[in-house]
CHARMM-style PDB file with segment names, atoms N, HN, CA, C and O in Angstrom:
ATOM      1  N   MET     1       7.028 -27.035 -18.598  1.00  0.00      PROA
ATOM      2  CA  MET     1       7.716 -27.262 -17.320  1.00  0.00      PROA
ATOM      3  C   MET     1       6.665 -27.581 -16.268  1.00  0.00      PROA
ATOM      4  O   MET     1       5.638 -26.905 -16.200  1.00  0.00      PROA
ATOM      5  N   CYS     2       6.899 -28.580 -15.461  1.00  0.00      PROA
ATOM      6  HN  CYS     2       7.733 -29.128 -15.516  1.00  0.00      PROA
ATOM      7  CA  CYS     2       5.976 -28.993 -14.403  1.00  0.00      PROA
ATOM      8  C   CYS     2       5.992 -27.901 -13.345  1.00  0.00      PROA
ATOM      9  O   CYS     2       6.947 -27.144 -13.165  1.00  0.00      PROA
ATOM     10  N   GLN     3       4.808 -27.884 -12.636  1.00  0.00      PROA
ATOM     11  HN  GLN     3       4.033 -28.498 -12.782  1.00  0.00      PROA
ATOM     12  CA  GLN     3       4.635 -26.871 -11.629  1.00  0.00      PROA
ATOM     13  C   GLN     3       5.727 -26.985 -10.551  1.00  0.00      PROA
ATOM     14  O   GLN     3       6.228 -25.939 -10.138  1.00  0.00      PROA
ATOM     15  N   GLN     4       6.130 -28.147 -10.071  1.00  0.00      PROA
ATOM     16  HN  GLN     4       5.723 -28.996 -10.407  1.00  0.00      PROA
ATOM     17  CA  GLN     4       7.125 -28.202  -9.048  1.00  0.00      PROA
ATOM     18  C   GLN     4       8.536 -27.712  -9.524  1.00  0.00      PROA
ATOM     19  O   GLN     4       9.265 -27.124  -8.724  1.00  0.00      PROA
ATOM     20  N   ALA     5       8.920 -27.937 -10.777  1.00  0.00      PROA
ATOM     21  HN  ALA     5       8.328 -28.414 -11.426  1.00  0.00      PROA
ATOM     22  CA  ALA     5      10.106 -27.520 -11.229  1.00  0.00      PROA
ATOM     23  C   ALA     5      10.066 -25.983 -11.299  1.00  0.00      PROA
ATOM     24  O   ALA     5      11.075 -25.338 -11.015  1.00  0.00      PROA
ATOM     25  N   MET     6       8.966 -25.406 -11.657  1.00  0.00      PROA
ATOM     26  HN  MET     6       8.146 -25.930 -11.888  1.00  0.00      PROA
ATOM     27  CA  MET     6       8.896 -23.945 -11.739  1.00  0.00      PROA
ATOM     28  C   MET     6       9.065 -23.372 -10.333  1.00  0.00      PROA
ATOM     29  O   MET     6       9.809 -22.404 -10.177  1.00  0.00      PROA
ATOM     30  N   PHE     7       8.421 -23.913  -9.306  1.00  0.00      PROA
ATOM     31  HN  PHE     7       7.816 -24.699  -9.432  1.00  0.00      PROA
ATOM     32  CA  PHE     7       8.476 -23.434  -7.948  1.00  0.00      PROA
ATOM     33  C   PHE     7       9.961 -23.611  -7.394  1.00  0.00      PROA
ATOM     34  O   PHE     7      10.424 -22.817  -6.575  1.00  0.00      PROA
ATOM     35  N   ASN     8      10.620 -24.603  -7.845  1.00  0.00      PROA
ATOM     36  HN  ASN     8      10.244 -25.247  -8.511  1.00  0.00      PROA
ATOM     37  CA  ASN     8      12.076 -24.825  -7.417  1.00  0.00      PROA
ATOM     38  C   ASN     8      12.932 -23.684  -7.941  1.00  0.00      PROA
ATOM     39  O   ASN     8      13.908 -23.331  -7.279  1.00  0.00      PROA
ATOM     40  N   LYS     9      12.625 -23.073  -9.114  1.00  0.00      PROA
ATOM     41  HN  LYS     9      11.832 -23.360  -9.652  1.00  0.00      PROA
ATOM     42  CA  LYS     9      13.408 -22.029  -9.675  1.00  0.00      PROA
ATOM     43  C   LYS     9      12.960 -20.713  -9.151  1.00  0.00      PROA
ATOM     44  O   LYS     9      13.765 -19.785  -9.232  1.00  0.00      PROA
ATOM     45  N   VAL    10      11.779 -20.494  -8.619  1.00  0.00      PROA
ATOM     46  HN  VAL    10      11.125 -21.247  -8.553  1.00  0.00      PROA
ATOM     47  CA  VAL    10      11.309 -19.235  -8.000  1.00  0.00      PROA
ATOM     48  C   VAL    10      10.645 -19.593  -6.650  1.00  0.00      PROA
ATOM     49  O   VAL    10       9.418 -19.635  -6.561  1.00  0.00      PROA
ATOM     50  N   PRO    11      11.408 -19.836  -5.660  1.00  0.00      PROA
ATOM     51  CA  PRO    11      10.909 -20.272  -4.333  1.00  0.00      PROA
ATOM     52  C   PRO    11      10.015 -19.333  -3.689  1.00  0.00      PROA
ATOM     53  O   PRO    11       9.151 -19.737  -2.912  1.00  0.00      PROA
ATOM     54  N   ARG    12      10.178 -17.999  -3.985  1.00  0.00      PROA
ATOM     55  HN  ARG    12      10.880 -17.670  -4.616  1.00  0.00      PROA
ATOM     56  CA  ARG    12       9.329 -17.067  -3.239  1.00  0.00      PROA
ATOM     57  C   ARG    12       7.820 -17.183  -3.757  1.00  0.00      PROA
ATOM     58  O   ARG    12       6.887 -16.996  -2.975  1.00  0.00      PROA
ATOM     59  N   ILE    13       7.623 -17.484  -5.046  1.00  0.00      PROA
ATOM     60  HN  ILE    13       8.380 -17.636  -5.681  1.00  0.00      PROA
ATOM     61  CA  ILE    13       6.351 -17.692  -5.554  1.00  0.00      PROA
ATOM     62  C   ILE    13       5.782 -18.991  -4.922  1.00  0.00      PROA
ATOM     63  O   ILE    13       4.582 -19.010  -4.645  1.00  0.00      PROA
ATOM     64  N   ALA    14       6.498 -19.996  -4.692  1.00  0.00      PROA
ATOM     65  HN  ALA    14       7.472 -19.980  -4.917  1.00  0.00      PROA
ATOM     66  CA  ALA    14       6.050 -21.218  -4.110  1.00  0.00      PROA
ATOM     67  C   ALA    14       5.651 -20.951  -2.607  1.00  0.00      PROA
ATOM     68  O   ALA    14       4.684 -21.526  -2.109  1.00  0.00      PROA
ATOM     69  N   GLN    15       6.386 -20.110  -1.945  1.00  0.00      PROA
ATOM     70  HN  GLN    15       7.172 -19.643  -2.350  1.00  0.00      PROA
ATOM     71  CA  GLN    15       5.906 -19.588  -0.586  1.00  0.00      PROA
ATOM     72  C   GLN    15       4.613 -18.881  -0.580  1.00  0.00      PROA
ATOM     73  O   GLN    15       3.763 -19.105   0.282  1.00  0.00      PROA
ATOM     74  N   TRP    16       4.451 -18.000  -1.567  1.00  0.00      PROA
ATOM     75  HN  TRP    16       5.142 -17.818  -2.267  1.00  0.00      PROA
ATOM     76  CA  TRP    16       3.145 -17.313  -1.603  1.00  0.00      PROA
ATOM     77  C   TRP    16       1.962 -18.246  -1.985  1.00  0.00      PROA
ATOM     78  O   TRP    16       0.871 -18.119  -1.427  1.00  0.00      PROA
ATOM     79  N   ALA    17       2.174 -19.125  -2.880  1.00  0.00      PROA
ATOM     80  HN  ALA    17       3.059 -19.228  -3.332  1.00  0.00      PROA
ATOM     81  CA  ALA    17       1.163 -20.140  -3.290  1.00  0.00      PROA
ATOM     82  C   ALA    17       0.930 -21.050  -2.045  1.00  0.00      PROA
ATOM     83  O   ALA    17      -0.221 -21.449  -1.867  1.00  0.00      PROA
ATOM     84  N   ALA    18       1.789 -21.374  -1.270  1.00  0.00      PROA
ATOM     85  HN  ALA    18       2.723 -21.050  -1.415  1.00  0.00      PROA
ATOM     86  CA  ALA    18       1.535 -22.274  -0.164  1.00  0.00      PROA
ATOM     87  C   ALA    18       0.695 -21.517   0.922  1.00  0.00      PROA
ATOM     88  O   ALA    18      -0.056 -22.151   1.663  1.00  0.00      PROA
ATOM     89  N   LYS    19       0.820 -20.242   1.003  1.00  0.00      PROA
ATOM     90  HN  LYS    19       1.430 -19.727   0.401  1.00  0.00      PROA
ATOM     91  CA  LYS    19       0.113 -19.445   2.009  1.00  0.00      PROA
ATOM     92  C   LYS    19      -1.198 -18.790   1.570  1.00  0.00      PROA
ATOM     93  O   LYS    19      -1.935 -18.199   2.358  1.00  0.00      PROA
ATOM     94  N   GLY    20      -1.432 -18.927   0.316  1.00  0.00      PROA
ATOM     95  HN  GLY    20      -0.833 -19.407  -0.324  1.00  0.00      PROA
ATOM     96  CA  GLY    20      -2.649 -18.251  -0.123  1.00  0.00      PROA
ATOM     97  C   GLY    20      -3.263 -19.060  -1.336  1.00  0.00      PROA
ATOM     98  O   GLY    20      -2.910 -20.211  -1.594  1.00  0.00      PROA
ATOM     99  N   ALA    21      -4.180 -18.387  -2.034  1.00  0.00      PROA
ATOM    100  HN  ALA    21      -4.467 -17.452  -1.825  1.00  0.00      PROA
ATOM    101  CA  ALA    21      -4.900 -18.979  -3.267  1.00  0.00      PROA
ATOM    102  C   ALA    21      -4.006 -18.743  -4.482  1.00  0.00      PROA
ATOM    103  O   ALA    21      -3.316 -17.728  -4.575  1.00  0.00      PROA
ATOM    104  N   HSD    22      -4.031 -19.661  -5.372  1.00  0.00      PROA
ATOM    105  HN  HSD    22      -4.592 -20.485  -5.297  1.00  0.00      PROA
ATOM    106  CA  HSD    22      -3.372 -19.471  -6.700  1.00  0.00      PROA
ATOM    107  C   HSD    22      -4.175 -20.234  -7.733  1.00  0.00      PROA
ATOM    108  O   HSD    22      -4.985 -21.107  -7.420  1.00  0.00      PROA
ATOM    109  N   PHE    23      -3.909 -19.859  -9.008  1.00  0.00      PROA
ATOM    110  HN  PHE    23      -3.251 -19.150  -9.262  1.00  0.00      PROA
ATOM    111  CA  PHE    23      -4.693 -20.342 -10.051  1.00  0.00      PROA
ATOM    112  C   PHE    23      -3.716 -20.954 -11.167  1.00  0.00      PROA
ATOM    113  O   PHE    23      -2.900 -20.227 -11.733  1.00  0.00      PROA
ATOM    114  N   VAL    24      -3.819 -22.164 -11.426  1.00  0.00      PROA
ATOM    115  HN  VAL    24      -4.482 -22.755 -10.966  1.00  0.00      PROA
ATOM    116  CA  VAL    24      -3.018 -22.737 -12.564  1.00  0.00      PROA
ATOM    117  C   VAL    24      -3.705 -22.304 -13.816  1.00  0.00      PROA
ATOM    118  O   VAL    24      -4.922 -22.379 -13.983  1.00  0.00      PROA
ATOM    119  N   ASN    25      -2.815 -21.830 -14.717  1.00  0.00      PROA
ATOM    120  HN  ASN    25      -1.826 -21.769 -14.582  1.00  0.00      PROA
ATOM    121  CA  ASN    25      -3.235 -21.337 -16.034  1.00  0.00      PROA
ATOM    122  C   ASN    25      -4.257 -20.127 -15.848  1.00  0.00      PROA
ATOM    123  O   ASN    25      -5.219 -20.041 -16.611  1.00  0.00      PROA
ATOM    124  N   GLY    26      -4.068 -19.264 -14.914  1.00  0.00      PROA
ATOM    125  HN  GLY    26      -3.286 -19.334 -14.294  1.00  0.00      PROA
ATOM    126  CA  GLY    26      -4.970 -18.244 -14.523  1.00  0.00      PROA
ATOM    127  C   GLY    26      -4.453 -16.925 -15.002  1.00  0.00      PROA
ATOM    128  O   GLY    26      -4.835 -15.916 -14.409  1.00  0.00      PROA
ATOM    129  N   VAL    27      -3.615 -16.819 -16.022  1.00  0.00      PROA
ATOM    130  HN  VAL    27      -3.304 -17.639 -16.503  1.00  0.00      PROA
ATOM    131  CA  VAL    27      -3.133 -15.481 -16.508  1.00  0.00      PROA
ATOM    132  C   VAL    27      -4.102 -14.936 -17.575  1.00  0.00      PROA
ATOM    133  O   VAL    27      -4.484 -15.599 -18.539  1.00  0.00      PROA
ATOM    134  N   GLN    28      -4.447 -13.731 -17.327  1.00  0.00      PROA
ATOM    135  HN  GLN    28      -4.137 -13.191 -16.544  1.00  0.00      PROA
ATOM    136  CA  GLN    28      -5.343 -12.990 -18.279  1.00  0.00      PROA
ATOM    137  C   GLN    28      -4.482 -11.804 -18.838  1.00  0.00      PROA
ATOM    138  O   GLN    28      -4.290 -10.808 -18.140  1.00  0.00      PROA
ATOM    139  N   PRO    29      -3.973 -11.917 -20.086  1.00  0.00      PROA
ATOM    140  CA  PRO    29      -3.149 -10.765 -20.622  1.00  0.00      PROA
ATOM    141  C   PRO    29      -4.019  -9.552 -20.772  1.00  0.00      PROA
ATOM    142  O   PRO    29      -5.233  -9.654 -20.947  1.00  0.00      PROA
ATOM    143  N   GLN    30      -3.375  -8.374 -20.702  1.00  0.00      PROA
ATOM    144  HN  GLN    30      -2.388  -8.291 -20.560  1.00  0.00      PROA
ATOM    145  CA  GLN    30      -4.040  -7.086 -20.810  1.00  0.00      PROA
ATOM    146  C   GLN    30      -3.602  -6.476 -22.102  1.00  0.00      PROA
ATOM    147  O   GLN    30      -2.404  -6.482 -22.383  1.00  0.00      PROA
ATOM    148  N   TYR    31      -4.463  -5.962 -22.889  1.00  0.00      PROA
ATOM    149  HN  TYR    31      -5.437  -5.958 -22.661  1.00  0.00      PROA
ATOM    150  CA  TYR    31      -4.026  -5.294 -24.161  1.00  0.00      PROA
ATOM    151  C   TYR    31      -4.612  -3.880 -24.112  1.00  0.00      PROA
ATOM    152  O   TYR    31      -5.729  -3.692 -23.632  1.00  0.00      PROA
ATOM    153  N   PRO    32      -3.910  -2.943 -24.578  1.00  0.00      PROA
ATOM    154  CA  PRO    32      -2.550  -2.898 -25.143  1.00  0.00      PROA
ATOM    155  C   PRO    32      -1.524  -3.334 -24.027  1.00  0.00      PROA
ATOM    156  O   PRO    32      -1.764  -3.210 -22.826  1.00  0.00      PROA
ATOM    157  N   THR    33      -0.389  -3.842 -24.527  1.00  0.00      PROA
ATOM    158  HN  THR    33      -0.194  -3.943 -25.503  1.00  0.00      PROA
ATOM    159  CA  THR    33       0.590  -4.317 -23.639  1.00  0.00      PROA
ATOM    160  C   THR    33       1.566  -3.208 -23.286  1.00  0.00      PROA
ATOM    161  O   THR    33       2.741  -3.276 -23.647  1.00  0.00      PROA
ATOM    162  N   PHE    34       1.088  -2.184 -22.580  1.00  0.00      PROA
ATOM    163  HN  PHE    34       0.134  -2.130 -22.286  1.00  0.00      PROA
ATOM    164  CA  PHE    34       1.924  -1.153 -22.101  1.00  0.00      PROA
ATOM    165  C   PHE    34       2.234  -1.287 -20.583  1.00  0.00      PROA
ATOM    166  O   PHE    34       1.408  -1.845 -19.860  1.00  0.00      PROA
ATOM    167  N   THR    35       3.293  -0.838 -20.119  1.00  0.00      PROA
ATOM    168  HN  THR    35       3.964  -0.385 -20.706  1.00  0.00      PROA
ATOM    169  CA  THR    35       3.631  -0.986 -18.691  1.00  0.00      PROA
ATOM    170  C   THR    35       2.597  -0.395 -17.740  1.00  0.00      PROA
ATOM    171  O   THR    35       2.218  -1.098 -16.804  1.00  0.00      PROA
ATOM    172  N   ALA    36       2.106   0.837 -17.895  1.00  0.00      PROA
ATOM    173  HN  ALA    36       2.414   1.409 -18.656  1.00  0.00      PROA
ATOM    174  CA  ALA    36       1.163   1.423 -16.986  1.00  0.00      PROA
ATOM    175  C   ALA    36      -0.138   0.592 -17.040  1.00  0.00      PROA
ATOM    176  O   ALA    36      -0.767   0.381 -16.003  1.00  0.00      PROA
ATOM    177  N   VAL    37      -0.548   0.118 -18.233  1.00  0.00      PROA
ATOM    178  HN  VAL    37      -0.037   0.289 -19.075  1.00  0.00      PROA
ATOM    179  CA  VAL    37      -1.805  -0.634 -18.361  1.00  0.00      PROA
ATOM    180  C   VAL    37      -1.756  -1.851 -17.467  1.00  0.00      PROA
ATOM    181  O   VAL    37      -2.652  -2.128 -16.671  1.00  0.00      PROA
ATOM    182  N   ASN    38      -0.656  -2.561 -17.644  1.00  0.00      PROA
ATOM    183  HN  ASN    38       0.072  -2.335 -18.291  1.00  0.00      PROA
ATOM    184  CA  ASN    38      -0.469  -3.784 -16.885  1.00  0.00      PROA
ATOM    185  C   ASN    38      -0.261  -3.640 -15.389  1.00  0.00      PROA
ATOM    186  O   ASN    38      -0.763  -4.438 -14.597  1.00  0.00      PROA
ATOM    187  N   HSD    39       0.503  -2.589 -15.005  1.00  0.00      PROA
ATOM    188  HN  HSD    39       0.910  -1.941 -15.648  1.00  0.00      PROA
ATOM    189  CA  HSD    39       0.688  -2.322 -13.601  1.00  0.00      PROA
ATOM    190  C   HSD    39      -0.639  -1.951 -12.938  1.00  0.00      PROA
ATOM    191  O   HSD    39      -0.843  -2.305 -11.777  1.00  0.00      PROA
ATOM    192  N   MET    40      -1.528  -1.270 -13.605  1.00  0.00      PROA
ATOM    193  HN  MET    40      -1.363  -0.982 -14.548  1.00  0.00      PROA
ATOM    194  CA  MET    40      -2.820  -0.855 -13.059  1.00  0.00      PROA
ATOM    195  C   MET    40      -3.628  -2.149 -12.918  1.00  0.00      PROA
ATOM    196  O   MET    40      -4.253  -2.349 -11.876  1.00  0.00      PROA
ATOM    197  N   ALA    41      -3.641  -3.073 -13.962  1.00  0.00      PROA
ATOM    198  HN  ALA    41      -3.133  -2.911 -14.808  1.00  0.00      PROA
ATOM    199  CA  ALA    41      -4.352  -4.230 -13.790  1.00  0.00      PROA
ATOM    200  C   ALA    41      -3.838  -5.119 -12.681  1.00  0.00      PROA
ATOM    201  O   ALA    41      -4.659  -5.778 -12.043  1.00  0.00      PROA
ATOM    202  N   ILE    42      -2.612  -5.189 -12.408  1.00  0.00      PROA
ATOM    203  HN  ILE    42      -1.945  -4.653 -12.926  1.00  0.00      PROA
ATOM    204  CA  ILE    42      -2.080  -6.008 -11.310  1.00  0.00      PROA
ATOM    205  C   ILE    42      -2.470  -5.313  -9.908  1.00  0.00      PROA
ATOM    206  O   ILE    42      -2.812  -5.986  -8.936  1.00  0.00      PROA
ATOM    207  N   ALA    43      -2.389  -3.959  -9.890  1.00  0.00      PROA
ATOM    208  HN  ALA    43      -2.111  -3.412 -10.679  1.00  0.00      PROA
ATOM    209  CA  ALA    43      -2.652  -3.233  -8.659  1.00  0.00      PROA
ATOM    210  C   ALA    43      -4.118  -3.288  -8.288  1.00  0.00      PROA
ATOM    211  O   ALA    43      -4.433  -3.382  -7.102  1.00  0.00      PROA
ATOM    212  N   THR    44      -5.002  -3.235  -9.220  1.00  0.00      PROA
ATOM    213  HN  THR    44      -4.746  -3.158 -10.183  1.00  0.00      PROA
ATOM    214  CA  THR    44      -6.460  -3.193  -8.944  1.00  0.00      PROA
ATOM    215  C   THR    44      -7.138  -4.498  -9.111  1.00  0.00      PROA
ATOM    216  O   THR    44      -8.180  -4.737  -8.500  1.00  0.00      PROA
ATOM    217  N   GLY    45      -6.581  -5.364  -9.925  1.00  0.00      PROA
ATOM    218  HN  GLY    45      -5.735  -5.169 -10.421  1.00  0.00      PROA
ATOM    219  CA  GLY    45      -7.282  -6.597 -10.332  1.00  0.00      PROA
ATOM    220  C   GLY    45      -8.447  -6.430 -11.303  1.00  0.00      PROA
ATOM    221  O   GLY    45      -9.307  -7.294 -11.475  1.00  0.00      PROA
ATOM    222  N   LEU    46      -8.407  -5.267 -11.915  1.00  0.00      PROA
ATOM    223  HN  LEU    46      -7.708  -4.566 -11.775  1.00  0.00      PROA
ATOM    224  CA  LEU    46      -9.438  -4.982 -12.907  1.00  0.00      PROA
ATOM    225  C   LEU    46      -8.895  -5.101 -14.375  1.00  0.00      PROA
ATOM    226  O   LEU    46      -7.690  -4.944 -14.573  1.00  0.00      PROA
ATOM    227  N   PHE    47      -9.703  -5.357 -15.348  1.00  0.00      PROA
ATOM    228  HN  PHE    47     -10.681  -5.484 -15.188  1.00  0.00      PROA
ATOM    229  CA  PHE    47      -9.369  -5.375 -16.762  1.00  0.00      PROA
ATOM    230  C   PHE    47      -9.186  -3.862 -17.204  1.00  0.00      PROA
ATOM    231  O   PHE    47      -9.588  -2.923 -16.518  1.00  0.00      PROA
ATOM    232  N   THR    48      -8.584  -3.733 -18.335  1.00  0.00      PROA
ATOM    233  HN  THR    48      -8.257  -4.496 -18.893  1.00  0.00      PROA
ATOM    234  CA  THR    48      -8.318  -2.492 -18.954  1.00  0.00      PROA
ATOM    235  C   THR    48      -9.551  -1.580 -19.067  1.00  0.00      PROA
ATOM    236  O   THR    48      -9.540  -0.398 -18.722  1.00  0.00      PROA
ATOM    237  N   GLU    49     -10.588  -2.205 -19.565  1.00  0.00      PROA
ATOM    238  HN  GLU    49     -10.597  -3.165 -19.845  1.00  0.00      PROA
ATOM    239  CA  GLU    49     -11.851  -1.412 -19.732  1.00  0.00      PROA
ATOM    240  C   GLU    49     -12.406  -0.874 -18.430  1.00  0.00      PROA
ATOM    241  O   GLU    49     -13.103   0.140 -18.408  1.00  0.00      PROA
ATOM    242  N   SER    50     -12.085  -1.575 -17.324  1.00  0.00      PROA
ATOM    243  HN  SER    50     -11.519  -2.399 -17.342  1.00  0.00      PROA
ATOM    244  CA  SER    50     -12.660  -1.117 -16.042  1.00  0.00      PROA
ATOM    245  C   SER    50     -11.715  -0.114 -15.336  1.00  0.00      PROA
ATOM    246  O   SER    50     -12.213   0.790 -14.666  1.00  0.00      PROA
ATOM    247  N   HSD    51     -10.424  -0.229 -15.452  1.00  0.00      PROA
ATOM    248  HN  HSD    51     -10.019  -0.963 -15.996  1.00  0.00      PROA
ATOM    249  CA  HSD    51      -9.564   0.682 -14.692  1.00  0.00      PROA
ATOM    250  C   HSD    51      -9.279   2.013 -15.521  1.00  0.00      PROA
ATOM    251  O   HSD    51      -8.980   3.046 -14.921  1.00  0.00      PROA
ATOM    252  N   GLY    52      -9.371   1.978 -16.823  1.00  0.00      PROA
ATOM    253  HN  GLY    52      -9.614   1.139 -17.311  1.00  0.00      PROA
ATOM    254  CA  GLY    52      -9.281   3.040 -17.688  1.00  0.00      PROA
ATOM    255  C   GLY    52      -7.923   3.588 -18.122  1.00  0.00      PROA
ATOM    256  O   GLY    52      -7.836   4.586 -18.837  1.00  0.00      PROA
ATOM    257  N   ILE    53      -6.866   2.911 -17.671  1.00  0.00      PROA
ATOM    258  HN  ILE    53      -6.937   2.100 -17.090  1.00  0.00      PROA
ATOM    259  CA  ILE    53      -5.436   3.297 -18.023  1.00  0.00      PROA
ATOM    260  C   ILE    53      -5.271   2.566 -19.422  1.00  0.00      PROA
ATOM    261  O   ILE    53      -5.343   1.338 -19.451  1.00  0.00      PROA
ATOM    262  N   VAL    54      -5.064   3.250 -20.515  1.00  0.00      PROA
ATOM    263  HN  VAL    54      -5.006   4.248 -20.492  1.00  0.00      PROA
ATOM    264  CA  VAL    54      -4.932   2.616 -21.818  1.00  0.00      PROA
ATOM    265  C   VAL    54      -3.611   2.915 -22.506  1.00  0.00      PROA
ATOM    266  O   VAL    54      -3.416   2.487 -23.644  1.00  0.00      PROA
ATOM    267  N   SER    55      -2.716   3.615 -21.879  1.00  0.00      PROA
ATOM    268  HN  SER    55      -2.875   3.962 -20.955  1.00  0.00      PROA
ATOM    269  CA  SER    55      -1.364   3.791 -22.460  1.00  0.00      PROA
ATOM    270  C   SER    55      -0.386   4.178 -21.400  1.00  0.00      PROA
ATOM    271  O   SER    55      -0.733   4.200 -20.219  1.00  0.00      PROA
ATOM    272  N   ASN    56       0.883   4.498 -21.797  1.00  0.00      PROA
ATOM    273  HN  ASN    56       1.165   4.480 -22.756  1.00  0.00      PROA
ATOM    274  CA  ASN    56       1.939   4.849 -20.777  1.00  0.00      PROA
ATOM    275  C   ASN    56       1.824   6.429 -20.641  1.00  0.00      PROA
ATOM    276  O   ASN    56       2.430   6.972 -19.718  1.00  0.00      PROA
ATOM    277  N   THR    57       1.116   7.135 -21.470  1.00  0.00      PROA
ATOM    278  HN  THR    57       0.624   6.693 -22.220  1.00  0.00      PROA
ATOM    279  CA  THR    57       0.976   8.676 -21.276  1.00  0.00      PROA
ATOM    280  C   THR    57      -0.322   8.944 -20.503  1.00  0.00      PROA
ATOM    281  O   THR    57      -1.236   8.120 -20.485  1.00  0.00      PROA
ATOM    282  N   PHE    58      -0.371  10.084 -19.886  1.00  0.00      PROA
ATOM    283  HN  PHE    58       0.373  10.753 -19.901  1.00  0.00      PROA
ATOM    284  CA  PHE    58      -1.516  10.436 -19.079  1.00  0.00      PROA
ATOM    285  C   PHE    58      -2.010  11.850 -19.548  1.00  0.00      PROA
ATOM    286  O   PHE    58      -1.203  12.735 -19.836  1.00  0.00      PROA
ATOM    287  N   TYR    59      -3.337  12.023 -19.611  1.00  0.00      PROA
ATOM    288  HN  TYR    59      -3.992  11.304 -19.378  1.00  0.00      PROA
ATOM    289  CA  TYR    59      -3.852  13.260 -19.872  1.00  0.00      PROA
ATOM    290  C   TYR    59      -4.204  14.033 -18.610  1.00  0.00      PROA
ATOM    291  O   TYR    59      -4.905  13.551 -17.720  1.00  0.00      PROA
ATOM    292  N   ASP    60      -3.644  15.346 -18.576  1.00  0.00      PROA
ATOM    293  HN  ASP    60      -3.075  15.737 -19.299  1.00  0.00      PROA
ATOM    294  CA  ASP    60      -3.886  16.231 -17.471  1.00  0.00      PROA
ATOM    295  C   ASP    60      -5.009  17.045 -17.750  1.00  0.00      PROA
ATOM    296  O   ASP    60      -4.935  17.859 -18.669  1.00  0.00      PROA
ATOM    297  N   LYS    61      -6.050  16.929 -17.069  1.00  0.00      PROA
ATOM    298  HN  LYS    61      -6.111  16.267 -16.322  1.00  0.00      PROA
ATOM    299  CA  LYS    61      -7.329  17.787 -17.405  1.00  0.00      PROA
ATOM    300  C   LYS    61      -7.012  19.322 -17.074  1.00  0.00      PROA
ATOM    301  O   LYS    61      -7.481  20.222 -17.770  1.00  0.00      PROA
ATOM    302  N   ALA    62      -6.270  19.542 -16.077  1.00  0.00      PROA
ATOM    303  HN  ALA    62      -5.889  18.811 -15.511  1.00  0.00      PROA
ATOM    304  CA  ALA    62      -5.989  20.885 -15.686  1.00  0.00      PROA
ATOM    305  C   ALA    62      -5.243  21.727 -16.779  1.00  0.00      PROA
ATOM    306  O   ALA    62      -5.544  22.904 -16.983  1.00  0.00      PROA
ATOM    307  N   THR    63      -4.276  21.086 -17.461  1.00  0.00      PROA
ATOM    308  HN  THR    63      -4.032  20.130 -17.296  1.00  0.00      PROA
ATOM    309  CA  THR    63      -3.553  21.776 -18.550  1.00  0.00      PROA
ATOM    310  C   THR    63      -3.881  21.359 -19.936  1.00  0.00      PROA
ATOM    311  O   THR    63      -3.321  21.892 -20.893  1.00  0.00      PROA
ATOM    312  N   SER    64      -4.780  20.413 -20.079  1.00  0.00      PROA
ATOM    313  HN  SER    64      -5.235  19.980 -19.301  1.00  0.00      PROA
ATOM    314  CA  SER    64      -5.226  19.828 -21.384  1.00  0.00      PROA
ATOM    315  C   SER    64      -3.995  19.328 -22.170  1.00  0.00      PROA
ATOM    316  O   SER    64      -3.907  19.503 -23.385  1.00  0.00      PROA
ATOM    317  N   LYS    65      -3.030  18.687 -21.430  1.00  0.00      PROA
ATOM    318  HN  LYS    65      -3.102  18.545 -20.443  1.00  0.00      PROA
ATOM    319  CA  LYS    65      -1.881  18.240 -22.189  1.00  0.00      PROA
ATOM    320  C   LYS    65      -1.601  16.746 -21.821  1.00  0.00      PROA
ATOM    321  O   LYS    65      -1.968  16.275 -20.745  1.00  0.00      PROA
ATOM    322  N   LEU    66      -0.932  16.023 -22.771  1.00  0.00      PROA
ATOM    323  HN  LEU    66      -0.634  16.406 -23.645  1.00  0.00      PROA
ATOM    324  CA  LEU    66      -0.550  14.630 -22.455  1.00  0.00      PROA
ATOM    325  C   LEU    66       0.783  14.651 -21.701  1.00  0.00      PROA
ATOM    326  OT1 LEU    66       1.300  13.596 -21.333  1.00  0.00      PROA
TER     327      LEU     66
END
């Protein structure tokens, strides 16, 4: 699909791209593909090995439980 056709289908992304920087083919998948892992990558702009969230469960140091 050409870039203009994509922007016609998702006009809000076209508005964001027009007002800021964007990268063509700039997607970097995060593995493992869990929701929390990818949300943290989006929120911080960091790779999994840098932000440290590696699954959808969290370890609580206070209780030593998942």
